[in-house]
Residue frames as qw, qx, qy, qz and C-alpha x, y, z in Angstrom:
[[0.406, -0.498, -0.489, -0.590, 9.62, 11.50, -15.65],
 [0.069, -0.151, 0.632, -0.757, 8.43, 12.71, -12.24],
 [0.394, -0.387, -0.786, -0.276, 5.47, 10.81, -10.84],
 [0.503, -0.702, -0.105, -0.494, 2.98, 11.57, -8.08],
 [0.878, -0.391, -0.180, 0.210, 4.94, 9.23, -5.82],
 [0.607, 0.197, -0.112, 0.761, 8.18, 11.09, -6.53],
 [0.056, -0.600, -0.030, -0.797, 6.55, 14.43, -5.81],
 [0.688, -0.636, -0.181, -0.300, 4.88, 13.22, -2.63],
 [0.856, -0.303, -0.164, 0.385, 8.01, 11.72, -1.08],
 [0.448, 0.335, -0.055, 0.827, 10.08, 14.77, -2.09],
 [0.272, -0.670, -0.089, -0.685, 7.54, 17.07, -0.41],
 [0.805, -0.559, -0.181, -0.082, 7.43, 14.96, 2.74],
 [0.773, -0.029, -0.171, 0.610, 11.21, 14.89, 2.97],
 [0.179, 0.489, -0.026, 0.853, 11.23, 18.69, 2.78],
 [0.540, -0.644, -0.099, -0.532, 8.68, 18.76, 5.63],
 [0.029, 0.466, -0.778, 0.421, 10.90, 16.44, 7.68],
 [0.662, -0.100, 0.545, -0.505, 8.34, 13.70, 8.16],
 [0.211, -0.054, 0.951, 0.221, 7.57, 10.18, 7.04],
 [0.468, -0.051, -0.487, -0.736, 4.76, 9.14, 4.73],
 [0.530, 0.042, 0.705, -0.469, 1.68, 7.49, 6.16],
 [0.338, 0.167, -0.748, -0.546, 0.78, 4.77, 3.67],
 [0.628, 0.024, 0.527, -0.572, -2.61, 3.11, 4.00],
 [0.137, 0.063, -0.911, -0.385, -3.88, -0.15, 2.53],
 [0.640, 0.176, 0.466, -0.585, -7.47, -1.16, 1.88],
 [0.348, 0.105, 0.877, 0.315, -8.85, -3.88, -0.35],
 [0.253, 0.079, -0.343, -0.901, -10.78, -2.59, -3.36],
 [0.577, -0.202, -0.558, -0.561, -14.47, -3.31, -2.97],
 [0.472, -0.232, -0.783, 0.332, -14.36, -4.33, 0.71],
 [0.435, 0.099, 0.879, -0.171, -16.97, -4.84, 2.01],
 [0.489, 0.661, 0.566, 0.057, -18.85, -3.42, -0.99],
 [0.481, 0.445, 0.237, 0.717, -18.15, -0.93, -3.76],
 [0.110, -0.854, -0.189, -0.472, -19.89, 2.08, -2.23],
 [0.654, -0.750, 0.020, 0.095, -18.40, 1.71, 1.26],
 [0.777, -0.089, 0.197, 0.592, -14.96, 1.06, -0.21],
 [0.341, 0.607, 0.229, 0.680, -15.24, 4.19, -2.36],
 [0.332, -0.896, -0.115, -0.271, -16.33, 6.29, 0.62],
 [0.752, -0.564, 0.124, 0.318, -13.34, 5.10, 2.66],
 [0.689, 0.196, 0.261, 0.648, -10.98, 5.55, -0.30],
 [0.154, 0.772, 0.206, 0.581, -12.13, 9.11, -0.92],
 [0.460, -0.867, -0.036, -0.186, -11.79, 9.96, 2.78],
 [0.877, -0.194, -0.089, 0.430, -8.27, 8.61, 3.30],
 [0.455, 0.434, -0.073, 0.774, -6.33, 11.75, 2.25],
 [0.286, -0.709, 0.020, -0.645, -8.29, 13.98, 4.63],
 [0.854, -0.512, -0.052, -0.078, -7.73, 11.36, 7.34],
 [0.378, -0.796, 0.446, 0.154, -3.98, 11.74, 6.88],
 [0.864, 0.100, 0.419, 0.261, -3.00, 9.22, 4.22],
 [0.034, -0.729, 0.388, 0.563, -0.08, 10.41, 2.11],
 [0.280, 0.291, -0.802, -0.441, -0.02, 7.38, -0.20],
 [0.791, 0.013, 0.322, -0.520, -2.79, 4.81, -0.76],
 [0.029, 0.198, -0.948, -0.246, -2.28, 1.16, -1.56],
 [0.734, 0.118, 0.089, -0.662, -5.41, -0.39, -3.03],
 [0.419, -0.185, 0.888, 0.031, -5.59, -4.16, -2.94],
 [0.538, 0.201, -0.547, -0.609, -6.64, -6.04, -6.05],
 [0.769, -0.187, 0.443, -0.421, -8.98, -8.74, -4.67],
 [0.487, 0.387, -0.760, -0.187, -7.74, -12.26, -5.38],
 [0.892, -0.262, -0.166, -0.328, -8.91, -15.72, -4.33],
 [0.951, -0.110, -0.151, 0.248, -5.50, -17.26, -3.59],
 [0.040, 0.914, -0.319, 0.246, -3.11, -14.80, -1.91],
 [0.829, 0.093, -0.438, 0.336, 0.27, -16.02, -0.69],
 [0.367, 0.225, -0.414, 0.802, 1.60, -13.23, 1.54],
 [0.359, -0.461, -0.005, -0.812, -1.63, -12.04, 3.14],
 [0.018, -0.019, 0.863, -0.504, -2.77, -12.98, 6.61],
 [0.049, 0.473, 0.876, -0.081, -6.34, -13.82, 7.71],
 [0.107, 0.667, 0.313, -0.668, -7.57, -10.21, 7.86],
 [0.209, 0.516, -0.398, -0.729, -6.65, -9.29, 4.29],
 [0.018, -0.055, -0.953, -0.299, -7.63, -12.72, 2.98],
 [0.104, 0.556, 0.770, -0.294, -11.07, -12.20, 4.49],
 [0.163, 0.650, 0.049, -0.741, -11.32, -8.71, 2.99],
 [0.136, 0.273, -0.711, -0.633, -10.69, -10.11, -0.49],
 [0.013, -0.280, -0.957, -0.075, -13.35, -12.76, 0.03],
 [0.133, 0.643, 0.517, -0.548, -15.86, -10.14, 1.18],
 [0.166, 0.563, -0.265, -0.765, -15.09, -7.95, -1.82],
 [0.102, 0.121, -0.861, -0.483, -15.34, -10.82, -4.30],
 [0.072, 0.427, 0.887, -0.162, -18.66, -11.98, -2.84],
 [0.156, 0.762, 0.370, -0.508, -20.01, -8.49, -3.45],
 [0.614, 0.743, 0.261, 0.048, -18.97, -8.23, -7.08],
 [0.201, -0.821, 0.378, 0.377, -15.40, -6.98, -6.92],
 [0.854, 0.365, 0.243, 0.282, -13.28, -7.43, -10.03],
 [0.528, -0.133, 0.170, 0.821, -10.27, -5.85, -11.67],
 [0.091, 0.546, 0.427, 0.714, -12.58, -3.60, -13.69],
 [0.411, -0.825, -0.350, -0.168, -14.38, -2.49, -10.55],
 [0.650, -0.497, -0.070, 0.570, -11.09, -1.87, -8.74],
 [0.374, 0.113, 0.275, 0.879, -9.96, 0.41, -11.55],
 [0.141, -0.708, -0.457, -0.519, -13.35, 2.11, -11.42],
 [0.549, -0.737, -0.282, 0.277, -12.70, 2.90, -7.75],
 [0.512, -0.262, 0.132, 0.808, -9.49, 4.65, -8.77],
 [0.151, 0.419, 0.465, 0.766, -11.26, 6.52, -11.56],
 [0.326, -0.801, -0.440, -0.242, -13.98, 7.74, -9.19],
 [0.595, -0.598, -0.139, 0.518, -11.36, 8.77, -6.62],
 [0.446, -0.017, 0.262, 0.856, -9.50, 10.80, -9.24],
 [0.022, 0.739, 0.492, 0.460, -12.63, 12.86, -9.92],
 [0.348, -0.916, -0.125, -0.155, -11.92, 14.70, -6.66],
 [0.557, -0.716, 0.352, 0.228, -8.21, 14.10, -6.00],
 [0.764, 0.620, -0.136, 0.119, -5.47, 14.44, -8.58],
 [0.046, 0.804, -0.520, 0.286, -2.56, 14.57, -6.11],
 [0.659, -0.437, 0.566, -0.231, -2.63, 11.58, -3.77],
 [0.285, 0.399, -0.829, -0.269, -0.64, 8.65, -5.19],
 [0.879, -0.053, 0.258, -0.398, -2.46, 5.34, -5.58],
 [0.104, 0.439, -0.881, -0.142, -0.57, 2.07, -5.84],
 [0.896, -0.034, -0.174, -0.407, -2.34, -1.15, -6.78],
 [0.143, -0.492, 0.837, -0.193, -1.10, -4.07, -4.69],
 [0.882, 0.019, 0.278, -0.381, -1.69, -7.75, -5.16],
 [0.639, -0.158, 0.721, 0.218, -0.88, -10.70, -7.40],
 [0.009, 0.321, -0.607, -0.727, -0.21, -11.24, -11.07],
 [0.231, 0.283, 0.923, 0.123, -3.08, -13.61, -11.87],
 [0.265, 0.765, 0.496, -0.315, -5.86, -10.98, -12.18],
 [0.077, 0.743, -0.305, -0.590, -3.58, -8.80, -14.30],
 [0.152, -0.205, 0.875, 0.411, -2.63, -11.73, -16.54],
 [0.301, 0.469, 0.827, -0.070, -6.30, -12.64, -16.89],
 [0.262, 0.845, 0.209, -0.418, -7.16, -9.14, -18.12],
 [0.719, 0.512, 0.141, 0.448, -4.06, -9.02, -20.33],
 [0.530, -0.380, -0.098, 0.752, -1.00, -6.94, -19.52],
 [0.180, 0.185, 0.306, 0.917, -1.45, -4.35, -22.27],
 [0.309, -0.636, -0.518, -0.481, -5.14, -3.91, -21.54],
 [0.589, -0.638, -0.398, 0.296, -4.52, -3.69, -17.80],
 [0.464, -0.245, -0.021, 0.851, -1.75, -1.12, -18.12],
 [0.027, 0.360, 0.397, 0.844, -3.77, 1.02, -20.49],
 [0.439, -0.680, -0.489, -0.326, -6.82, 0.98, -18.20],
 [0.620, -0.524, -0.327, 0.484, -4.74, 1.53, -15.07],
 [0.339, -0.051, 0.083, 0.936, -3.06, 4.60, -16.54],
 [0.157, -0.475, -0.454, -0.737, -6.37, 5.96, -17.79],
 [0.543, -0.664, -0.510, -0.059, -7.93, 5.48, -14.35],
 [0.108, -0.877, 0.231, -0.406, -5.11, 7.34, -12.58],
 [0.917, -0.354, -0.012, 0.184, -3.03, 4.56, -11.03],
 [0.023, 0.922, -0.386, 0.009, 0.53, 5.59, -10.13],
 [0.067, 0.544, -0.834, 0.067, 2.31, 2.36, -9.30],
 [0.894, -0.060, -0.352, -0.270, 2.16, -1.39, -8.84],
 [0.271, -0.480, 0.799, -0.239, 3.22, -3.82, -6.14],
 [0.879, 0.119, -0.314, -0.339, 2.92, -7.35, -7.49],
 [0.609, -0.598, 0.490, -0.177, 3.98, -9.72, -4.77],
 [0.868, -0.056, 0.492, 0.047, 4.54, -12.89, -6.79],
 [0.716, 0.672, -0.010, 0.189, 6.65, -11.58, -9.70],
 [0.680, -0.517, 0.151, 0.497, 10.41, -11.78, -8.94],
 [0.025, 0.775, -0.314, -0.548, 13.01, -9.64, -10.74],
 [0.325, -0.154, 0.836, 0.413, 13.77, -12.55, -13.07],
 [0.281, 0.558, 0.765, 0.158, 10.31, -12.00, -14.58],
 [0.043, -0.553, -0.097, 0.827, 10.66, -8.25, -15.17],
 [0.061, 0.084, -0.606, -0.789, 9.89, -8.56, -18.86],
 [0.063, -0.442, -0.892, -0.070, 6.46, -9.97, -17.94],
 [0.142, -0.859, -0.487, -0.067, 5.03, -6.85, -16.29],
 [0.442, -0.672, -0.071, 0.589, 7.65, -4.61, -14.65],
 [0.328, -0.163, 0.404, 0.838, 9.31, -3.34, -17.81],
 [0.027, 0.534, 0.634, 0.559, 6.01, -2.78, -19.70],
 [0.304, -0.827, -0.449, 0.146, 4.65, -0.94, -16.63],
 [0.413, -0.542, 0.074, 0.728, 7.70, 1.32, -16.50],
 [0.226, 0.125, 0.537, 0.803, 7.35, 2.11, -20.20],
 [0.133, -0.688, -0.632, -0.332, 3.72, 3.03, -19.52],
 [0.010, -0.608, 0.155, -0.778, 4.84, 5.53, -16.88],
 [0.763, -0.573, -0.148, -0.261, 3.96, 3.54, -13.76],
 [0.135, -0.640, 0.696, -0.296, 6.24, 3.08, -10.78],
 [0.861, -0.056, -0.498, -0.086, 7.04, -0.55, -10.01],
 [0.363, -0.680, 0.473, -0.426, 7.58, -0.99, -6.27],
 [0.708, 0.148, -0.688, 0.057, 9.49, -4.03, -5.13],
 [0.756, -0.625, 0.011, -0.195, 9.45, -5.81, -1.79],
 [0.391, 0.463, -0.702, 0.375, 12.58, -6.35, 0.29],
 [0.817, -0.479, -0.235, -0.217, 12.44, -8.64, 3.33],
 [0.519, -0.738, 0.428, -0.050, 14.57, -9.56, 6.33],
 [0.834, -0.096, 0.494, 0.227, 15.94, -12.45, 4.25],
 [0.603, 0.770, 0.062, 0.199, 16.94, -10.26, 1.28],
 [0.686, -0.489, 0.107, 0.528, 20.70, -10.15, 1.71],
 [0.032, -0.773, 0.246, 0.584, 23.24, -7.79, 0.15],
 [0.256, -0.136, 0.804, 0.519, 23.84, -10.16, -2.74],
 [0.200, 0.533, 0.808, 0.154, 20.14, -10.24, -3.64],
 [0.019, 0.748, 0.310, -0.586, 19.34, -6.55, -3.07],
 [0.022, -0.414, 0.423, 0.806, 20.85, -5.24, -6.36],
 [0.023, -0.205, -0.867, -0.454, 18.55, -7.53, -8.37],
 [0.058, -0.660, -0.711, 0.237, 15.54, -6.51, -6.29],
 [0.069, -0.746, -0.138, 0.648, 16.33, -2.81, -6.71],
 [0.390, -0.024, 0.562, 0.729, 17.33, -2.86, -10.38],
 [0.044, -0.393, -0.556, -0.731, 13.97, -1.74, -11.80],
 [0.260, -0.648, -0.641, 0.317, 12.36, -0.50, -8.60],
 [0.114, 0.342, 0.076, 0.930, 11.00, 3.06, -8.56],
 [0.462, -0.659, -0.303, -0.510, 8.78, 5.23, -6.39],
 [0.413, -0.644, 0.517, -0.385, 9.85, 3.63, -3.14],
 [0.416, 0.163, -0.892, 0.070, 11.09, 0.35, -1.70],
 [0.746, -0.442, -0.055, -0.495, 8.60, -1.58, 0.43],
 [0.194, 0.363, -0.851, 0.325, 10.43, -3.25, 3.30],
 [0.784, -0.354, -0.412, -0.301, 8.52, -6.18, 4.79],
 [0.159, -0.700, 0.505, -0.478, 9.48, -5.89, 8.44],
 [0.681, -0.287, 0.606, -0.293, 8.71, -9.46, 9.53],
 [0.164, 0.198, -0.912, -0.319, 9.22, -12.96, 8.20],
 [0.194, 0.343, 0.877, -0.273, 5.64, -14.07, 7.76],
 [0.085, 0.594, 0.660, 0.451, 2.24, -13.05, 6.48],
 [0.072, -0.493, -0.013, -0.867, 0.56, -9.69, 6.93],
 [0.564, -0.544, 0.017, -0.621, -0.70, -8.91, 10.41],
 [0.880, -0.148, -0.449, 0.044, 0.96, -11.95, 12.01],
 [0.678, -0.371, -0.260, 0.579, 3.51, -10.15, 14.20],
 [0.010, -0.997, -0.055, 0.051, 4.78, -6.69, 15.09],
 [0.681, 0.521, -0.223, 0.463, 8.14, -5.32, 13.94],
 [0.622, -0.570, -0.144, 0.517, 11.00, -4.39, 16.25],
 [0.188, 0.979, 0.010, -0.077, 11.93, -0.75, 15.66],
 [0.360, -0.709, 0.526, 0.302, 15.66, -1.36, 16.21],
 [0.610, 0.049, 0.722, 0.323, 15.74, -4.15, 13.63],
 [0.448, 0.792, 0.407, 0.082, 13.78, -2.00, 11.19],
 [0.029, -0.957, 0.192, 0.215, 16.19, 0.92, 11.56],
 [0.459, -0.458, 0.674, 0.353, 19.14, -1.35, 10.83],
 [0.578, 0.338, 0.701, 0.245, 17.41, -2.86, 7.80],
 [0.307, 0.922, 0.232, -0.051, 16.41, 0.53, 6.39],
 [0.179, -0.846, 0.400, 0.303, 19.98, 1.79, 6.75],
 [0.540, -0.176, 0.747, 0.345, 21.28, -1.29, 4.93],
 [0.516, 0.616, 0.573, 0.159, 18.82, -0.86, 2.04],
 [0.131, 0.979, 0.045, -0.148, 19.70, 2.83, 1.77],
 [0.395, -0.593, 0.549, 0.437, 23.32, 1.91, 1.21],
 [0.456, 0.126, 0.782, 0.406, 22.12, 0.37, -2.06],
 [0.151, 0.607, 0.610, 0.486, 19.55, 2.92, -3.27],
 [0.030, 0.055, -0.173, 0.983, 18.53, 6.59, -2.97],
 [0.407, -0.422, -0.581, -0.565, 14.85, 5.60, -3.06],
 [0.475, -0.417, 0.354, -0.689, 12.61, 6.17, -0.03],
 [0.324, -0.009, -0.943, 0.076, 12.02, 3.08, 2.10],
 [0.608, -0.321, 0.053, -0.724, 8.52, 2.45, 3.48],
 [0.076, 0.162, -0.949, 0.258, 8.00, -0.26, 6.08],
 [0.695, -0.155, -0.103, -0.694, 4.93, -2.44, 6.47],
 [0.728, -0.102, -0.676, -0.056, 3.50, -5.73, 7.77],
 [0.590, -0.301, -0.639, 0.392, 2.54, -5.82, 11.45],
 [0.064, 0.082, -0.239, 0.966, 1.96, -2.13, 12.28],
 [0.244, -0.529, -0.800, -0.142, -1.30, -2.01, 14.23],
 [0.315, -0.795, -0.414, 0.310, -1.27, 0.96, 16.61],
 [0.171, 0.967, -0.034, 0.184, -0.40, 4.67, 16.51],
 [0.494, -0.758, 0.412, 0.113, 2.57, 4.00, 18.81],
 [0.768, -0.023, 0.538, 0.346, 3.95, 1.31, 16.50],
 [0.516, 0.752, 0.282, 0.297, 3.38, 3.53, 13.49],
 [0.105, -0.978, 0.173, -0.044, 5.28, 6.33, 15.24],
 [0.665, -0.499, 0.495, 0.252, 8.23, 4.03, 15.99],
 [0.716, 0.289, 0.499, 0.394, 8.47, 2.98, 12.36],
 [0.287, 0.924, 0.169, 0.189, 8.15, 6.59, 11.18],
 [0.328, -0.878, 0.317, 0.143, 11.26, 7.48, 13.17],
 [0.623, -0.324, 0.640, 0.311, 13.22, 4.74, 11.40],
 [0.474, 0.278, 0.707, 0.444, 11.92, 4.89, 7.81],
 [0.031, 0.041, -0.275, -0.960, 10.60, 7.18, 5.09],
 [0.586, -0.158, -0.293, -0.739, 7.13, 5.72, 5.39],
 [0.280, -0.043, 0.876, -0.392, 4.95, 3.53, 7.61],
 [0.450, -0.046, -0.644, -0.618, 2.45, 1.23, 5.91],
 [0.373, 0.024, 0.743, -0.556, -0.68, 0.11, 7.75],
 [0.423, 0.018, -0.674, -0.605, -2.99, -2.45, 6.17],
 [0.406, -0.257, -0.877, 0.016, -4.37, -5.24, 8.34],
 [0.095, -0.323, -0.581, 0.741, -5.32, -2.88, 11.18],
 [0.323, 0.225, -0.096, -0.914, -7.43, -0.75, 8.82],
 [0.487, -0.031, -0.748, -0.449, -8.95, -3.81, 7.18],
 [0.289, -0.271, -0.849, 0.350, -9.81, -5.11, 10.68],
 [0.115, 0.288, 0.325, -0.893, -11.48, -1.78, 11.45],
 [0.464, 0.098, -0.439, -0.763, -13.64, -2.22, 8.35],
 [0.453, -0.125, -0.877, -0.098, -14.54, -5.78, 9.41],
 [0.121, -0.262, -0.711, 0.641, -15.67, -4.52, 12.82],
 [0.292, 0.259, 0.071, -0.918, -18.19, -2.28, 11.08],
 [0.395, -0.029, -0.755, -0.523, -20.14, -5.18, 9.55],
 [0.673, -0.210, 0.271, -0.655, -23.48, -6.38, 10.87],
 [0.649, -0.138, 0.734, -0.144, -24.52, -10.02, 11.35],
 [0.783, 0.525, 0.327, -0.065, -25.32, -10.27, 7.63],
 [0.675, -0.045, 0.319, 0.664, -21.92, -8.95, 6.58],
 [0.243, 0.796, 0.322, 0.451, -23.29, -5.57, 5.50],
 [0.322, 0.202, -0.261, 0.887, -21.69, -2.27, 6.43],
 [0.191, -0.663, -0.611, 0.388, -23.40, -0.53, 9.34],
 [0.149, 0.923, 0.225, 0.274, -24.64, 3.05, 8.87],
 [0.178, -0.950, 0.243, -0.084, -21.73, 5.47, 9.33],
 [0.939, -0.164, 0.134, 0.271, -19.15, 2.70, 8.97],
 [0.642, 0.519, 0.002, 0.564, -16.81, 4.63, 6.68],
 [0.107, -0.860, 0.135, -0.481, -16.68, 7.61, 9.03],
 [0.753, -0.611, 0.233, -0.080, -15.70, 5.48, 12.00],
 [0.903, 0.108, 0.126, 0.397, -13.03, 3.67, 9.98],
 [0.412, 0.693, -0.032, 0.591, -11.60, 7.02, 8.89],
 [0.416, -0.840, 0.169, -0.305, -11.55, 8.24, 12.49],
 [0.895, -0.337, 0.223, 0.190, -9.36, 5.24, 13.33],
 [0.728, 0.437, 0.098, 0.520, -7.11, 6.04, 10.37],
 [0.022, 0.895, -0.089, 0.438, -6.65, 9.57, 11.74],
 [0.680, -0.693, 0.238, -0.027, -5.23, 8.19, 15.00],
 [0.877, 0.002, 0.258, 0.405, -2.64, 6.21, 13.04],
 [0.463, 0.706, 0.104, 0.526, -1.81, 9.21, 10.86],
 [0.285, -0.916, 0.129, -0.250, -1.29, 11.39, 13.93],
 [0.827, -0.450, 0.265, 0.206, 1.21, 8.86, 15.26],
 [0.761, 0.285, 0.249, 0.527, 3.23, 8.90, 12.04],
 [0.265, 0.801, 0.108, 0.525, 3.18, 12.64, 11.46],
 [0.417, -0.881, 0.126, -0.186, 3.88, 13.75, 15.03],
 [0.876, -0.322, 0.198, 0.300, 6.69, 11.24, 15.48],
 [0.678, 0.345, 0.180, 0.624, 8.67, 12.47, 12.50],
 [0.020, 0.879, 0.061, 0.472, 7.98, 16.12, 13.33],
 [0.633, -0.763, 0.132, -0.016, 9.29, 15.59, 16.88],
 [0.862, -0.118, 0.221, 0.440, 12.41, 13.85, 15.56],
 [0.508, 0.581, 0.181, 0.609, 13.13, 16.77, 13.24],
 [0.219, -0.943, -0.069, -0.240, 12.95, 19.44, 15.97]]
């Protein structure tokens, strides 16, 4: 079965460039602003979208993404509303892959079968569930695969060659390489180290490797794009959303447009870097 993620990475490879993967938290700072940003991401250069499932107790997220979840939850975010964002997005875009990213608790609370059914109906393409290791694949990974969803696994600088086969066993769509040892947004990756890590992972799998955690500027995004099949930017975009809030925590007029303008600068870094490397 060929998925939107498969088609997108195949097309990008043929173009000789890396994917620009964006992350925003569903419902941050409110449903309408989040939907406006979500709908505008493809035109701003996003090739793949990761949509965060707001959760009260994240383990891998730094202050920026933690705060975005809290803002979303204060304004009525829920798993149902997150899936509604995807459904509304799909009314105008049936091509851009959307991956839900987060933790197992909200999925477990809804019920795995119910969640998978609703996610597929809404138009979700894949899942990244940070706190479910390969040893728990029967819990969600295998049911998700049977439902037709890609299950994207994280590899880290501490994932050695003995552990990689287990991590990659049921991974599909792409491999998400966490470029730093730490939480999101806490440090910036070294391009040389990333290139070495990507090459090592590729010795174990034909899947594309996208790199995230710590990419904040167009220049950093360009460096990662030269070393990997995709560059993932999350905290920097979430910070851009936070800067568009007034003293009461409400989105300022025109906030989504300014956030999307920032996203375009990051996208230009990714796309031009890979194009230059291919010439």
